[in-house]
C-alpha positions as CSV (number, residue, x, y, z in Angstrom):
1,M,47.3,-30.8,2.1
2,K,45.5,-31.2,5.3
3,R,46.1,-27.7,6.3
4,L,44.4,-26.3,3.2
5,L,41.4,-29.1,3.6
6,P,39.9,-26.2,6.0
7,L,40.4,-23.3,3.5
8,L,38.8,-25.4,0.4
9,V,36.0,-26.1,2.5
10,L,35.2,-22.8,3.4
11,L,35.9,-21.3,0.6
12,A,33.5,-24.0,-1.5
13,L,31.0,-22.8,0.8
14,P,28.3,-20.1,-1.1
15,A,28.8,-16.3,0.1
16,A,25.6,-14.8,2.2
17,A,23.7,-12.8,0.4
18,A,24.4,-9.2,1.6
19,T,21.9,-7.5,4.0
20,P,21.1,-4.2,1.8
21,T,21.1,-1.3,3.2
22,L,18.5,2.1,4.2
23,T,20.8,3.9,1.3
24,Q,20.5,1.1,-1.1
25,A,16.4,0.6,-0.6
26,Q,15.8,4.5,-1.0
27,Q,16.6,4.6,-4.9
28,V,15.0,3.6,-8.0
29,G,16.8,2.9,-10.7
30,P,18.9,6.3,-11.2
31,I,16.5,8.2,-9.1
32,R,17.6,8.9,-5.2
33,L,17.1,10.8,-2.3
34,G,19.3,14.6,-2.3
35,L,20.1,14.3,-5.8
36,A,20.1,17.5,-7.4
37,E,17.8,18.9,-10.2
38,S,20.4,19.7,-12.5
39,K,20.5,15.7,-12.9
40,L,16.8,15.0,-13.6
41,G,16.8,16.6,-17.4
42,P,19.5,13.8,-18.5
43,L,17.9,11.1,-16.8
44,L,14.5,11.8,-17.2
45,G,13.7,14.8,-20.1
46,K,10.8,17.2,-19.8
47,W,8.4,17.0,-16.8
48,T,4.7,16.9,-17.4
49,S,3.6,19.3,-14.0
50,E,5.1,20.8,-11.4
51,T,3.8,22.6,-8.6
52,K,4.6,26.4,-7.8
53,P,7.2,26.5,-4.6
54,H,6.3,26.9,-1.4
55,M,7.3,26.7,2.2
56,E,6.3,23.6,3.8
57,M,5.4,24.0,7.6
58,A,6.4,20.5,8.7
59,T,9.9,20.9,7.2
60,G,10.3,24.4,7.1
61,M,11.9,24.2,3.5
62,T,10.8,25.5,0.3
63,V,9.3,22.3,-2.2
64,K,7.8,22.0,-5.2
65,V,6.5,18.7,-6.7
66,R,7.1,17.6,-10.4
67,S,5.9,15.0,-12.7
68,Y,7.0,12.9,-15.2
69,N,3.6,11.0,-16.2
70,K,5.7,9.3,-19.0
71,Q,8.2,7.8,-16.4
72,G,5.9,7.2,-13.3
73,L,7.8,8.9,-11.2
74,K,6.3,11.9,-9.1
75,M,8.7,14.0,-6.8
76,T,9.3,16.9,-4.4
77,L,12.3,19.0,-4.8
78,A,13.3,21.1,-1.7
79,Q,15.7,23.7,-1.0
80,D,16.7,24.8,2.3
81,G,17.3,28.7,1.0
82,P,16.9,30.7,-2.0
83,K,20.7,29.8,-3.2
84,S,20.7,26.3,-2.2
85,P,20.2,23.5,-4.9
86,W,16.7,22.1,-5.7
87,L,17.1,18.2,-4.3
88,V,14.9,15.2,-4.3
89,A,13.5,15.1,-0.9
90,R,11.3,12.2,-1.7
91,F,9.4,10.4,-4.5
92,T,7.3,8.2,-5.8
93,A,7.7,4.9,-8.6
94,L,4.5,4.1,-10.2
95,A,3.0,2.4,-13.7
96,P,4.8,2.9,-16.1
97,C,7.9,2.6,-14.3
98,N,10.2,0.1,-15.0
99,W,12.9,1.4,-12.8
100,K,13.7,-1.0,-9.8
101,T,15.8,-0.6,-6.8
102,P,19.4,-2.2,-6.3
103,Q,17.3,-5.0,-4.9
104,G,15.5,-5.9,-7.9
105,I,12.4,-5.0,-6.3
106,G,10.2,-2.8,-8.9
107,I,6.1,-2.3,-9.8
108,G,4.5,-5.7,-10.4
109,T,7.1,-7.7,-8.2
110,T,5.2,-10.1,-5.6
111,A,5.0,-8.7,-1.6
112,E,6.5,-12.0,-1.1
113,Q,10.1,-11.1,-2.8
114,V,9.5,-7.7,-1.1
115,R,9.2,-9.3,2.3
116,T,12.6,-11.6,1.4
117,A,14.9,-8.6,-0.5
118,Y,14.1,-6.4,2.6
119,Q,13.7,-9.1,6.1
120,P,16.0,-7.2,8.2
121,L,14.7,-4.0,7.5
122,L,11.0,-4.2,7.9
123,D,9.2,-2.3,10.5
124,K,6.5,-5.2,11.6
125,E,4.8,-2.7,13.5
126,M,3.9,-0.3,10.2
127,T,3.8,-3.4,7.6
128,S,0.1,-4.6,6.4
129,A,-1.1,-6.6,3.7
130,E,-1.5,-3.2,1.8
131,Q,2.0,-2.0,2.7
132,I,5.5,-3.0,3.2
133,V,7.5,-0.2,5.4
134,V,11.8,-0.7,4.8
135,G,12.9,1.9,7.2
136,T,10.0,3.7,8.6
137,V,7.3,6.0,8.2
138,Y,10.2,9.0,8.8
139,D,12.9,7.9,6.7
140,G,12.2,4.9,4.4
141,V,10.6,3.3,1.7
142,I,7.1,2.4,1.8
143,F,5.9,-0.1,-1.2
144,S,2.2,-0.3,-1.9
145,I,0.5,-3.9,-2.4
146,K,-2.4,-4.0,-4.6
147,Q,-3.4,-7.7,-5.6
148,G,-0.3,-8.8,-3.6
149,K,1.7,-7.2,-6.0
150,V,3.8,-4.0,-5.5
151,S,1.7,-1.0,-7.0
152,S,3.7,2.1,-6.1
153,I,7.3,2.6,-4.1
154,F,7.6,5.8,-2.0
155,V,10.8,7.0,-0.4
156,G,11.3,9.7,2.0
157,A,9.5,11.1,5.0
158,A,6.1,9.5,5.0
159,A,5.5,11.1,8.0
160,E,6.9,14.2,10.2
C-alpha cells in the first residue's frame, strides 16, 4: 500500500489545462486558415457578395473577398495559380457570428477571458485595451475589443 500512495496522490491532482496552440487559435467554429473553397458552401450556404479575383501585391497571390452577412463572416480566399484551389487565407468573424474558437472565445466574450485563455500566446507589445493579439500580426488572431468585450475576431496575416 505504501508504494501505491504516491501514485494515488499524483492521480488525485487536477490536470493542468492544456496550453492552446496558435493553430488551434486560428479557427472559429469550422472555419480555419487553409480551408478549401469547396467546403464553404456546405458550411455557410450562399455568399452575400464577392469581389473579382485580383493580384495581391504583398503576397503575389490571386485573391477574392467573400462576405457571408447572415453568418457574420468575411473572408479572403487565395490561390497560388490558375489551376490551384481557392483556400481561406484570412477571415473576420463579427456579429451575428455565434461560433467560437476551440478555447470557447467568441463575439461578446470578455477581454479578460481572452487574456486568460491565450496568456502564453499573447503578443504583449501589440495588445492594448482595443485589441488582443494572439501570435503576431503577421500570423495570428486579433480580437477587437469594445466596451470590454470581443466585437470581432480576425484570423490570418494582418501585416505583410
